N, C-alpha and C positions, 0 to 999 in steps of 0.2 A: 593521170596527172599531166598537165600541160607544161610547156616551158616556163610560162610566166608564173604558174603556181609553184613550180619547183624553185624559181628564183626568189619568190616571196617567202617561201619556207626557209631557204638558206639565208636570206636577209635577216629574218628573225633570229636564226641560230647565231649569226655573227654578232648581232646586237646583244644577245644574251651572254655571249662569251666575252664581250668587252674588248674586242680587238681594236687596234688603232689603225687609222687610215692616213693617207697622205702620199702614197706611192703610186699615183695615177688615178685614184678615186678619193672622194672625201666623205663617203657615207656607205652604210651597209648594203643598201640596195644595189648601188653601182658595182660594189665589190663582188656581190653575189652574182650579178649579171655577167661580169667578166669571167668568173670562175666557171659558172654553169655553161655559158655559151662556148667557152674554150673547150670544156670537157666534152660537150656534145658535138664539137666540130663545126660550129656556126661562126660566121664572121661577127666580130664584136659590135659592129654597127648595124646589125640586121635584126635587132630584137623585135621590132614591130612586125617584121615579116614572118617571124617564126614563133611569136608569142603563144599562139593557140595550138601549135603542133603538139601531138601527144608524145610523151617520153616513156620509153619502156622501163620496166623495173630495173633491168641491168644497167641501163644508161643513167637512171636516177641514182643508183647505188654508186656508180663511178663519180658522179658529180658531188654527191654527198661526201664521199671519201676524200675528195680533193678539198672541199670546204673544211672538213674536220682536220685535215693536214694543215691547212692555213691556221686553224685555231690552236692546234697543239704545238706547232713549231714556232708560231708567231713570226714566220717569215713573210715578207711582202709577197703578194700574189705573183708579181713578175718573176720572182725566183722559182716559183712553182710551175709557171707556164713557159718560162724561158723567153718571154717577149714582153715588151712594153711599147706604148705608143706615146709620141710627143708631137703635138701639132698635126695629128692625123697620120704621122709617118711611123711605121713599125721599126723597132730596133731589137736586136738580139741582146739578152740580158742574162747574167748569172751572178753568182755571189762574189766574183772578182771585181765587180763595179757597183757603185750605188745605182739605184733605179733612177733613170733620167726623168727629171721634173723641173729643170731649170726655167725660171721665169724669163731668162734671156731669150728662150725660144719664142715667147710671145712677142718680144721686141723685134725679133727677126721677121716673124710671120706678119705682124701688123705694120711693118715698115716704119716703126718708131725710130729706128737708127738711121734710116735712109737720108734724112735731111743733113746728117753730119758727114755723109760720104760724098764723093765726087767722081768725076771722070777718071781721076788719077788713082782711085781705089782699086788696087789689083792684088794686094797681098793681105791676107787675113790670118790671124793666129787664134786658135782655140786652145788656151792654156788650161791645164787640168782637165783634159778632154774626157776622161773616164771612158765610157763606151763609144765615144765619138759622135754622139747625137748632135751637138751644136755645130761641129765641123760639117756634118752632112747637111744639116738644115741651112747653114751659111752657103755651102756650095750650091744647093738647090735654089736659094733665094737670089743669089748674085752669080749668074752663070759666067760672068766675065772674070771672076776672081779665082786665084789659087789659094788653097788653105793649108796651113801647117797646123797639125794637131799634136800637142805635147802632153806628156804625163810622166810622173816619177815611176809609176807602177808598170812594170813589164806585163803583169797579168792584165791590167786594164787595157793596155795597148793591144794585147792579143784580141780582146773583145772588140775594140775599136776597129782593128783590121778586118774582122768579120763583117762589121757593119759598113765599112767603106766598100768592101767587095759586094755586099748584099745590094747596095744601091749603085753599084758600077761607077764609082767615083775615084778609082785608083789613079786616074790620070790627073786629077785635080786636088787630091788630098794626100799630103805626105805626113807620115808619123815620125815623131821624135821622142826619144826617151831621155829624161834627165830631171834634175831638181829645179823647178821653176824656169826662169828665163835662161838659165845655164844650158838647158837642153837645146837652145837655138843659137849657141855660139857660132859665129862665122856666117850666120844667115843675114841677108839684106834686111833693111828696116821694114816694119809692117805698117800698113795704112789703117788697120783696125785690129785691136786685140779684144777678144772676148774671154772672160774668165769667170768661172763659177768655182771658187777656191774652197778649201777647208776654212770655215769661218765660225763654227759653233763654239761658243765660249765654254770654259771648263764646267761651270755650274750647270749650264743647259745640257752638256754632254752627260753629266751624271744623272740627269732627270729624264733622258730620252726613253720613250717606250721601247719595248723589245724589238719591234719591227725595224726601228732605226739602228738599234745595236746589232742587228743582223748584217748591216752593211759594213764595208771596210772603214775602220775608224780613221785611217789616214786621210780619207777623202772628206771627212766631216770636221775633225777636231782642229780648232784654230788657236789653241793655247788659252791662257787665263782669260783674256778679253776677246778671243776670237780673231785677233788681228795679226798674229805672228807671221803668217804667209804674206798677208797683204802689206805689211810694213816693208818687207823686202821687195815685193813686186812694185810698189809705187816708187821706191827709191831707184830701182834699176830700169823701169819701163821706158823712160824717155830715150835712153841710149838705143833702144830697140824699135823706136817709132819714127816714121817719116814726119816731116815738119807739120803737116796738117792732120796727123793721125789722132784717133781717139781710142780710149780704153773704156769698155763697157764691163762693169764689175757687179756681180751679185753678192749681197751681204746678208740676205735673209732678214731676221729680226734684230740685227746687230747695229742699227743706225746710231744708237746712243754711244756704243763703244767706238764706232767709226768716227763720229764727230769729236769724241774725246781724244782719240788718237791723232786725228788730222784736223785740228780746229781752223786752220787757215786755208784749207783747200777750197777752191771755187768748184762746187759740185753741181751737176745737173741731175736731178732725180727723174727717172723715166716711169711713166705710168704702166702698171700691170694689173692683172685681175686680183692680186693680193694686196694692192695698195701702191702708193707712190713713194715708198721709202725702203724698197728692197733691192732695186737695181739702179745703179748710178752710172753716169758718164763723166769722164774726165778727159779734157784735151791735153795734148802734150805740153802746151804752154802753161796750163794750170798746174800740171805736175811739176814743172820746172820752177815756177814762181811760188808755189804753195809748199 
């Protein structure tokens, strides 16, 4: 059996089992490739180079066992491998954090946010940092900035600290623990705030597949309409922002709830691969007047 044959076999197995995707892959083949290549010790971006390599019976058995574990536990693949990739950058992941998949990462990598920044942009906040992936990507994208990364969960911050060290950014990323912006009390204003908060509404939370329920609920659940955390954030954010600062906020599929909660806000919607209604930008002026 070759690597590609094993992946195709495992892809069929995942499809038959009816697992859910969305934690780094969107389909059974990509998920099978991730698990098989990881099990065999191959880089995840080297499928073409190793596709025709023969796989021993013992190696195939290990890969199969990993796929079966994915099926029986319904845990995201990242929890089984201990690693996830976002914009081509590897991050350590475990069940203390949600699997990194924020669309804000695209906005950073594609320079979508850059027109809103300026020479004075020096302080960036990644609020609800989780495993620290957005903080790391921001530090990589903008070498001139210093990044504060904050989260309520001490467990999540422990994982974030691992990733800050992994990418040798200890000198530019500082971690803070606390509830929302209260974690940054006494800090100078920020020029850019990035936030992928808990925003899933209660009905959607009740309908989530098992893979999503395996993640920390506190990082997902946003109350009845998904806006609980966001209401407090938008009220308090201007006091933590410099005059020309902007807030980039991810709200997933909650645009209807967002617009119902904040009907007078002047909002800029940023394009992403998932559409133009899941990540938004707010200026400090808009927050104050809206």
